[in-house]
C-alpha positions in Angstrom: -6.1 23.3 9.7 -2.6 22.1 9.2 -0.7 22.1 5.9 3.0 22.2 5.2 5.7 21.5 7.7 8.4 24.2 7.5 11.9 22.9 7.3 13.9 26.0 7.9 17.6 26.5 8.5 18.2 27.3 12.2 19.3 30.9 11.4 17.0 31.9 8.5 13.4 32.2 7.8 12.0 30.1 5.0 8.9 30.9 2.9 7.0 27.7 2.4 5.2 26.6 -0.8 1.5 26.9 -0.5 -1.2 24.2 -0.8 -4.9 24.9 -1.2 -7.0 22.7 1.1 -10.8 22.5 1.4 -12.0 23.5 4.9 -13.9 20.6 6.4 -15.2 22.2 9.6 -14.8 25.4 11.5 -13.3 23.9 14.7 -10.4 22.5 12.7 -9.2 25.9 11.7 -5.9 26.5 13.6 -3.3 29.2 13.4 -0.4 26.9 13.8 2.7 29.0 13.5 4.8 26.1 12.0 2.6 25.7 8.9 1.9 27.6 5.8 -1.8 27.2 5.4 -4.4 27.9 2.8 -7.9 27.5 4.1 -10.7 27.2 1.5 -14.4 27.4 1.9 -15.6 28.5 -1.5 -12.8 30.5 -3.1 -9.4 30.2 -1.7 -7.3 33.3 -0.9 -3.7 32.3 -0.5 -1.9 33.6 2.5 1.9 33.5 3.0 3.5 33.3 6.3 7.1 34.2 7.2 7.9 31.7 10.0 11.0 31.6 12.1 11.7 27.9 12.6 14.1 26.5 15.2 15.9 23.4 14.2 15.5 20.2 16.2 17.9 20.3 19.2 21.0 18.3 18.7 21.5 18.2 22.5 18.2 16.4 23.6 16.8 13.1 22.6 13.1 13.2 22.2 11.3 9.9 22.3 8.0 10.6 20.6 6.0 11.5 17.6 3.3 11.9 20.2 0.3 9.8 19.0 2.2 9.0 15.9 2.8 6.0 18.1 -0.4 4.4 16.7 0.9 5.1 13.3 3.2 2.1 13.4 0.4 -0.2 14.5 -2.4 1.4 12.4 -0.6 2.2 9.3 2.4 -0.1 8.8 0.7 -3.2 10.2 3.2 -3.5 13.0 0.3 -4.2 15.3 -0.7 -7.3 13.6 0.9 -9.4 16.3 -1.9 -8.3 18.7 -4.9 -10.6 18.9 -7.7 -9.7 16.5 -10.0 -7.1 18.0 -7.9 -6.7 21.1 -6.2 -3.4 22.0 -3.3 -3.6 24.5 -3.4 -0.8 27.1 -0.8 1.3 25.3 -1.7 0.5 21.8 -2.4 4.1 20.9 1.0 5.1 22.2 3.1 2.1 21.2 6.0 3.9 19.6 6.2 6.1 22.8 7.2 3.0 24.7 10.7 4.4 25.0 9.5 7.9 26.1 10.6 8.6 29.6 8.1 11.2 30.9 10.3 11.9 33.9 13.4 12.9 32.0 11.6 14.2 28.9 8.2 15.7 29.8 5.7 16.4 27.1 6.2 20.1 27.5 9.7 19.7 26.1 8.7 18.2 22.8 9.9 20.4 20.1 7.7 22.4 17.8 9.0 20.3 15.0 7.8 17.1 16.5 4.4 18.8 17.2 4.3 19.7 13.5 4.9 16.1 12.5 2.1 15.0 14.8 -0.3 17.6 13.4 0.5 16.6 9.9 -0.2 12.9 10.5 -3.3 13.7 12.5 -4.6 15.8 9.6 -3.9 13.0 7.1 -5.7 10.4 9.3 -8.7 12.8 9.8 -9.1 13.3 6.1 -8.9 9.6 5.4 -11.5 8.8 8.1 -13.8 11.4 6.6 -13.4 9.8 3.2 -11.4 12.7 1.8 -8.6 10.6 0.3 -7.8 13.1 -2.4 -7.3 15.9 0.1 -5.0 13.6 2.1 -3.0 12.9 -1.1 -2.7 16.6 -1.9 -1.5 17.4 1.6 1.1 14.7 1.5 2.2 15.7 -2.0 2.6 19.3 -1.0 4.8 18.4 2.0 6.8 16.0 -0.2 7.5 18.7 -2.7 8.6 21.1 0.1 11.1 18.6 1.5 12.4 17.7 -2.0 13.0 21.4 -2.5 15.0 21.6 0.7 17.0 18.5 -0.2 17.8 19.9 -3.6 19.4 22.8 -1.8 21.6 20.5 0.2 19.7 19.9 3.4 19.5 16.2 4.2 19.4 16.0 7.9 17.1 14.5 10.6 14.4 17.1 9.9 14.1 15.9 6.2 14.2 12.3 7.3 11.5 12.7 9.9 9.2 14.5 7.5 9.8 11.9 4.8 9.0 9.2 7.4 5.6 10.8 8.2 4.9 11.3 4.5 5.6 7.6 3.9 3.4 6.5 6.7 0.7 8.8 5.4 0.9 7.2 2.0 0.6 3.8 3.7 -2.5 5.0 5.5 -3.9 6.1 2.2 -3.0 2.7 0.7 -0.8 3.8 -2.1 2.0 1.2 -1.9 3.8 2.5 -5.0 4.3 5.9 -3.4 5.2 4.2 -0.1 8.0 2.3 -1.9 9.2 5.4 -3.7 9.4 7.7 -0.7 10.8 5.0 1.5 13.7 4.5 -0.9 14.4 8.2 -0.7 14.2 8.2 3.1 16.6 5.2 3.2 19.2 7.3 1.3 18.9 10.2 3.8 19.0 7.9 6.9 22.1 6.1 5.6 24.0 9.4 5.8 23.0 10.3 9.3 25.0 9.6 12.5 23.5 7.4 15.2 23.4 10.2 17.7 20.7 12.1 15.8 17.5 12.7 17.8 14.5 10.8 16.5 16.6 8.6 14.3 15.8 5.4 16.2 12.1 6.1 15.9 12.3 6.8 12.2 14.2 3.5 11.8 11.5 1.5 13.6 8.9 3.0 11.3 11.0 2.2 8.3 11.3 -1.4 9.5 7.6 -1.7 9.8 7.1 -0.2 6.3 9.7 -2.5 4.7 8.0 -5.5 6.4 4.6 -4.3 5.0 6.1 -4.2 1.5 7.7 -7.6 1.9 11.2 -6.2 1.8 12.3 -8.2 4.8 16.1 -8.0 4.3 15.9 -4.2 4.4 13.5 -4.3 7.3 16.0 -6.4 9.3 18.8 -3.9 8.6 17.0 -0.9 9.9 15.6 -2.7 12.9 19.1 -3.9 13.8 20.5 -0.3 13.6 17.6 1.0 15.8 18.3 -1.7 18.3 22.0 -0.9 18.3 21.3 2.8 18.9 18.9 2.0 21.8 21.2 -0.5 23.4 24.1 1.9 23.4 21.9 4.7 24.8 19.9 2.8 27.4 21.3 -0.7 27.9 20.4 -4.2 26.7 17.4 -4.6 28.9 15.7 -1.2 28.2 12.0 -1.2 27.6 12.7 1.0 24.7 14.0 -2.1 22.8 10.7 -3.9 22.8 9.1 -2.3 19.7 12.1 -2.9 17.3 12.7 -6.4 18.8 9.1 -7.4 18.0 9.4 -5.9 14.5 12.6 -7.8 13.9 11.1 -11.0 15.2 8.1 -10.6 12.9 10.4 -10.0 9.9 12.6 -13.0 10.7 9.5 -15.2 11.0 8.3 -14.1 7.6 11.5 -15.3 5.9 11.6 -18.6 7.7 14.3 -17.8 10.2 12.0 -19.1 13.0 14.7 -20.1 15.5 16.2 -16.6 15.6 12.7 -15.1 15.7 11.6 -17.2 18.6 14.8 -16.2 20.5 14.1 -12.5 19.9 10.4 -12.9 21.0 11.7 -14.5 24.2 14.1 -11.6 24.7 11.2 -9.1 24.3 9.1 -11.0 26.8 11.9 -11.1 29.3 12.5 -7.3 29.0 8.8 -6.7 29.5 8.6 -8.9 32.5 11.6 -7.1 34.1 10.2 -3.7 33.4 6.4 -4.2 33.7 6.0 -7.3 35.7 5.0 -10.9 34.8 1.3 -10.0 34.8 1.4 -6.9 32.7 -1.0 -6.6 29.7 1.9 -5.2 27.8 3.1 -8.8 27.4 0.1 -9.8 25.2 1.5 -8.6 21.9 4.8 -10.4 22.4 3.2 -13.6 23.6 0.7 -13.5 20.7 3.4 -13.0 18.1 5.5 -15.8 19.7 2.6 -18.2 19.9 1.5 -17.5 16.3 5.0 -18.1 15.0 5.2 -21.5 16.8 1.8 -22.4 15.4 3.0 -21.6 12.0 6.0 -23.8 12.5 3.7 -26.7 13.5 4.8 -26.5 17.1 1.3 -26.3 18.6 2.4 -27.9 21.9 5.0 -25.2 22.4 2.6 -22.5 21.4 -0.2 -23.5 23.8 1.3 -22.1 27.1 1.7 -18.6 25.5 -2.0 -18.5 24.5 -3.1 -19.9 27.9 -1.0 -17.1 29.6 -2.8 -14.5 27.5 -6.1 -15.9 28.5 -5.1 -16.0 32.2 -3.8 -12.4 32.0 -7.1 -11.1 30.6 -9.2 -13.0 33.1 -7.2 -11.6 36.0 -7.3 -8.1 34.7 -10.8 -7.8 33.4 -12.8 -10.8 34.8 -14.3 -13.9 33.2 -16.9 -12.1 31.1 -14.9 -9.4 29.4 -14.8 -9.4 25.6 -11.0 -9.6 25.6 -11.3 -12.9 27.4 -13.5 -14.1 24.6 -10.9 -13.1 22.0 -8.2 -14.9 23.9 -10.4 -18.0 24.1 -10.7 -17.9 20.3 -6.9 -17.8 19.9 -6.6 -20.7 22.2 -9.2 -22.6 20.2 -6.9 -22.3 17.2 -4.2 -24.0 19.2 -6.5 -26.8 20.4 -7.6 -27.4 16.8 -4.0 -27.6 15.6 -3.3 -30.2 18.3 -6.2 -32.2 17.2 -8.4 -31.5 20.2 -11.5 -30.7 18.2 -14.0 -31.0 21.1 -12.0 -28.6 23.3 -11.6 -26.2 20.4 -15.4 -26.2 19.7 -16.1 -25.6 23.4 -13.7 -22.6 23.5 -15.2 -21.2 20.2 -18.7 -21.4 21.6 -17.8 -19.8 24.9 -15.8 -17.1 23.2 -18.7 -16.1 21.0 -21.0 -16.0 23.9 -18.7 -13.9 26.1 -18.1 -11.4 23.2 -21.8 -11.2 22.5 -22.9 -10.8 26.1 -20.3 -8.2 26.8 -21.1 -6.2 23.7 -17.4 -6.1 23.0 -18.0 -5.9 19.3 -21.0 -5.7 17.0 -22.6 -9.0 15.9 -21.9 -8.1 12.2 -18.2 -7.3 12.9 -15.9 -9.1 10.4 -14.0 -10.7 13.3 -17.1 -12.1 14.8 -18.2 -13.3 11.4 -14.9 -15.1 10.9 -15.1 -16.8 14.3 -18.6 -18.2 13.4 -17.4 -19.5 10.1 -14.3 -21.1 11.7 -16.5 -22.8 14.2 -19.0 -23.9 11.5 -16.1 -25.4 9.5 -14.7 -27.2 12.5 -18.2 -28.6 13.4 -18.4 -30.0 9.8 -15.0 -31.6 10.0 -15.9 -33.6 13.1 -19.2 -34.7 11.6 -21.5 -32.3 13.4 -22.8 -30.8 10.1 -26.3 -29.9 11.5 -24.7 -27.7 14.2 -22.3 -26.2 11.6 -25.2 -25.3 9.3 -27.0 -23.6 12.2 -23.9 -21.5 12.8 -23.8 -20.6 9.1 -27.5 -19.8 9.0 -27.0 -17.5 12.0 -24.2 -15.6 10.2 -26.6 -15.3 7.2 -29.4 -13.9 9.3 -27.1 -11.4 11.0 -25.8 -10.1 7.7 -29.4 -9.8 6.3 -30.5 -7.9 9.4 -27.7 -5.4 9.4 -27.0 -5.0 5.6 -30.1 -6.1 3.8 -31.3 -9.1 1.9 -29.5 -8.2 -1.3 -26.2 -7.0 0.0 -23.1 -8.6 -1.8 -21.6 -9.7 1.6 -24.5 -12.3 1.8 -22.9 -14.3 -1.0 -20.1 -15.7 1.2 -22.7 -17.1 3.6 -25.0 -18.4 0.9 -22.1 -20.2 -0.7 -20.9 -21.6 2.6 -24.4 -22.9 3.4 -24.6 -24.4 -0.1 -21.3 -26.2 0.6 -22.8 -27.5 3.8 -25.9 -28.8 2.2 -23.8 -30.4 -0.6 -21.9 -32.3 2.1 -25.2 -33.6 3.4 -26.3 -34.6 -0.1 -29.1 -32.0 -0.1 -28.2 -30.8 -3.6 -31.6 -29.2 -4.2 -31.2 -26.7 -1.4 -27.6 -26.2 -2.4 -28.7 -25.3 -5.9 -31.3 -22.8 -4.6 -28.7 -21.0 -2.4 -26.1 -20.8 -5.2 -28.6 -19.4 -7.7 -29.6 -16.8 -5.1 -26.0 -15.8 -4.6 -25.5 -15.4 -8.4 -28.6 -13.2 -8.6 -27.2 -11.0 -5.9 -23.8 -10.8 -7.6 -25.4 -10.2 -11.0 -26.7 -6.8 -9.7 -23.3 -5.5 -8.8 -20.9 -7.0 -11.4 -20.9 -7.7 -15.1 -21.8 -11.1 -16.6 -18.1 -11.9 -17.3 -16.7 -10.8 -14.0 -14.3 -13.4 -12.6 -15.8 -13.2 -9.1 -18.9 -14.9 -10.5 -17.0 -18.0 -11.4 -16.7 -19.5 -7.9 -20.4 -19.9 -7.2 -20.9 -20.8 -10.9 -18.4 -23.7 -10.7 -19.9 -24.7 -7.4 -23.3 -24.8 -9.1 -21.9 -26.8 -12.0 -20.8 -29.5 -9.5 -24.2 -29.4 -7.8 -26.0 -29.9 -11.1 -23.6 -32.7 -11.9 -24.7 -34.4 -8.7 -28.3 -33.9 -9.6 -27.6 -35.6 -13.0 -28.4 -32.4 -14.9 -25.2 -32.8 -16.9 -25.9 -30.6 -19.9 -26.6 -27.6 -17.6 -23.5 -28.4 -15.6 -21.4 -28.6 -18.8 -22.5 -25.2 -20.0 -21.8 -23.6 -16.7 -18.3 -25.2 -16.6 -17.6 -24.0 -20.1 -18.6 -20.4 -19.1 -16.4 -20.5 -16.1 -13.5 -21.7 -18.2 -14.0 -18.9 -20.8 -14.2 -16.2 -18.1 -11.2 -17.5 -16.2 -9.0 -17.9 -19.3 -9.7 -14.2 -20.1 -9.2 -13.0 -16.5 -6.2 -15.2 -15.3 -4.6 -16.6 -18.5 -5.0 -20.0 -20.1 -2.3 -21.7 -18.0 -3.4 -20.3 -14.6 -4.5 -22.4 -11.5 -8.1 -21.1 -11.6 -8.3 -22.3 -15.2 -6.9 -25.7 -14.1 -9.8 -26.0 -11.5 -12.3 -25.3 -14.3 -10.7 -27.9 -16.6 -10.8 -30.5 -13.8 -14.5 -29.9 -13.3 -15.3 -29.8 -17.0 -13.4 -33.1 -17.7 -15.5 -34.9 -15.1 -18.7 -33.6 -16.6 -17.8 -34.4 -20.2 -16.6 -37.9 -19.2 -20.1 -38.7 -17.9 -21.6 -37.1 -21.1 -19.4 -39.3 -23.3 -17.8 -36.5 -25.1 -15.0 -37.1 -27.7 -12.1 -39.1 -26.1 -9.5 -37.1 -28.0 -10.9 -33.8 -26.8 -11.0 -35.0 -23.2 -7.4 -36.2 -23.4 -6.4 -32.7 -24.5 -8.3 -31.2 -21.5 -6.5 -33.5 -19.2 -3.1 -32.7 -20.7 -3.7 -29.0 -20.1 -4.7 -29.7 -16.6 -1.7 -31.9 -16.0 0.7 -29.2 -17.2 -0.9 -26.6 -14.9 -0.8 -28.9 -11.9 2.8 -29.8 -12.5 3.8 -26.2 -12.5 1.7 -25.1 -9.6 1.9 -28.2 -7.3 5.1 -29.9 -8.4 5.7 -33.0 -10.6 5.2 -35.4 -7.6 2.1 -33.9 -6.1 -1.1 -35.9 -5.3 -3.0 -33.7 -7.8 -0.6 -34.7 -10.5 -1.0 -38.4 -9.6 -4.8 -38.3 -9.8 -4.7 -36.6 -13.2 -2.1 -39.0 -14.5 -4.5 -41.9 -13.8 -7.2 -40.2 -15.9 -4.8 -39.3 -18.7 -3.5 -42.9 -18.8 -7.1 -44.2 -19.1 -7.7 -42.2 -22.2 -4.3 -42.9 -23.7 -5.1 -46.6 -23.3 -8.6 -46.2 -24.7 -7.2 -44.4 -27.8 -4.4 -47.0 -28.2 -1.6 -44.5 -27.9 0.9 -46.9 -26.3 4.1 -44.8 -27.0 2.7 -42.0 -24.9 1.4 -44.3 -22.3 4.5 -46.1 -21.0 6.5 -43.0 -19.7 3.4 -41.8 -17.8 2.8 -45.3 -16.5 6.3 -45.4 -15.1 5.7 -42.0 -13.4 2.4 -43.1 -11.9 3.9 -46.3 -10.5 6.7 -44.3 -8.8 4.2 -41.8 -7.3 2.0 -44.6 -6.1 4.9 -46.2 -4.3 5.9 -42.8 -2.8 2.5 -42.1 -1.4 2.1 -45.7 -0.2 5.3 -45.4 1.8 4.2 -42.1 3.2 0.9 -43.6 4.4 2.7 -46.6 6.0 5.2 -44.2 7.7 
């Protein structure tokens, strides 16, 4: 079982700090000479090892962290450009894309790199087994060891590489605060290193992915740029090694709205892959998917469509018409068709995709991706007026969840509320009420009576009761929602505005005090102006209601400025409709 990576000077032995770990299984016990290990079954006897460590060679460029390649995809979300549920052929080795096995065979990977791999594998294993605290202890012990080395003046590639793995480990654990802290320390070390250091380009790519995951896109772009410069100088401008940092940079650029440059970089990555792997290589999928999604995000569905068609064609040619990956590609293409307004084509693709995935056993029926596809299809069916088919799809999702998770599982709530929405659209408010009350009963067994998560089905139920003319019950529910949301989100929050809007409608029908209703609407107007802008449609609708009560109360001085605003907004939206 692995523990601390030893960061020793090349000429001296270094006694490592010790960490006491719980032994999870006998077969994991390893006498790895690079680590200082404390194995624990019941009582831990600490052993100290004097380990001679050879520094990373300054004369060879090693291109891997072995299967730490999946680290970038699995931990730092760099793989999010791949289609959901689809693994590209080298997904588990993505950061090894630039490893030339001919020039640098695996046998030549240094012991230090093996240690990095062992450490990350151990962290991942602990997390997968649910031992988050053990993973945190292991990462902390290695962090303290590298800090001790840095305090003694060592701030080279060894320290940077270990900090990199520690940061990725914290990302795997999900502690973003520690990720940011260690990443800042790593950035300081990396800034002082020369570009010819081995492993530096790989560390920089990991850093770019982590900065992107934290939303620090400017820093992400800087480290990706440096990694690309290193690789271009070393291997040329068309090297396959460039693809990973290029895709990372394109993703970061797209995230900050620099879509033109991002599209250019995606195209460059595609061109490099075509030159190196061929025009029909599955390696193209991630780049094509990222490019297509960016174009969709920019509203360029016509430009996006060929890329998704190409992905579908690739999968069909490689795996046949009935492979699950073909189904996933159909689903992606359905999104494009929907964006283009081709609803019938999108529905057909969704249905075929679900059938192919189910028949091929590509993923479980209760998989979250399958669930989302069914809900997307149901929503689309409702939009085009095929509500009955949409409800059947929602009922199927409900039955699948009941079968696999039980009839009182909290995940049923989503399906119950979706079905209630469908029945409300078809004016079957009685069935909608039943479903919403069932969802509240299920939630009431897992959360407290004032938990904010209850307020969505509660507000939905208030609207349903309003439509059933049970106004007093609806009012009480709306008041409860308002109270809970004010406490949870603040009195001027958007969720509170939603509750105020519902309550105002109910109390208007009940004939409540005009002055109190006016104050509700003023609160709502203030929230909408801040959240949606002073010229939004939401503001225009609330202005109409506010003016009605000002007129009713005879408050002409307050009315005229709002009347002028409303007239300008009406003119604006009238022109927009005509355009």
